[in-house]
Every structure is written in C-alpha cells, then in structure tokens.
C-alpha positions, 0 to 999 in steps of 0.5 A: 440691264435692258436691250432696246430694239430700236438702238440695236436695229440702228447699228445694223448692218455693222461695219464690213469685215472679211467674212461680211464685206457688205456689213455684219448683220448682227450686233451685241445687245447685252451680256451677263456671265455666260449669257449674251444677246444679239440682234440678228437681221440677215437681210440687213446687208446687201448680200442677204445670206445667212452664213451661220456656222454651228455655235459653241453655246445653245441658242434661243432665237426669239422672232420679232419681224418677218418670216423665215425657215430655220434649217436645223440639222436638215429639218425645216422649221417655219418661224414667224413673229412670236416664235421661239426656236432652240438650236443646241450647241454645235448643231448645223443651222441657218435661215433659208429662205427669209423675208428681207425684214426678218429680225430675231433676238439671239440668246446664247447661253450655257457652257461653251463646247470645247471642240467648237472653241478650239476650231 
C-alpha cells in the first residue's frame, strides 16, 4: 500500500457537510486493521478553523508543511515540517494558530476507547 501526498492533497477540501459547510479539511489515505492514515489541512477550507474533538484512538501527526501550535490538554507544542506529535486517545487537542499551508499526515492506531465510540 502507498499513500501519495499529491493524490490526497487534490481531494481537499472535501465536499461540504453539516459540520464543515465550507468543505471537509481531511481525507483518508490508507488503512489496515486498526490503523488508518489521513491527510489533514485545516487551512484548506474557507473557515480555516480546527474543529477537532478528542478521538477514540491514539494519533501521530507527521507535519509536512507550514507551522502550527498543537494545543494538547491546554499545553502548547510548536510544530514545523518534520516534527512528529503524539496525541493519546481521548485527549482534548486542536491546532491554533496555524499557517494557511499547514498540512500533516494523521495516523490513527490502537484499540479504540469504548467511551468515545459510544458518544
């Protein structure tokens, strides 16, 4: 399996939804078992906001372009291309601020937390 940045980038932003009326800022790239990879570019839509909620799986962010500050449990972590950030399952987080070109692979993995799956 292979995920190509150019292919994923061409799908952003995705079609509008109720949550993202200006277009979805992420797209699936590949998956296997409990692991999945998405390309995430919060600046790809007109809104330019990161509306993430805690996720049921652990996440790794591999920063490709731009700069951002990950707000993780109220702690700011500055990120630039080449950085890898870990967000444990269930942890409140979002990127703020971020440059318009901020782009990152997001790798979800591990057993989902039951409490988040039910919500």
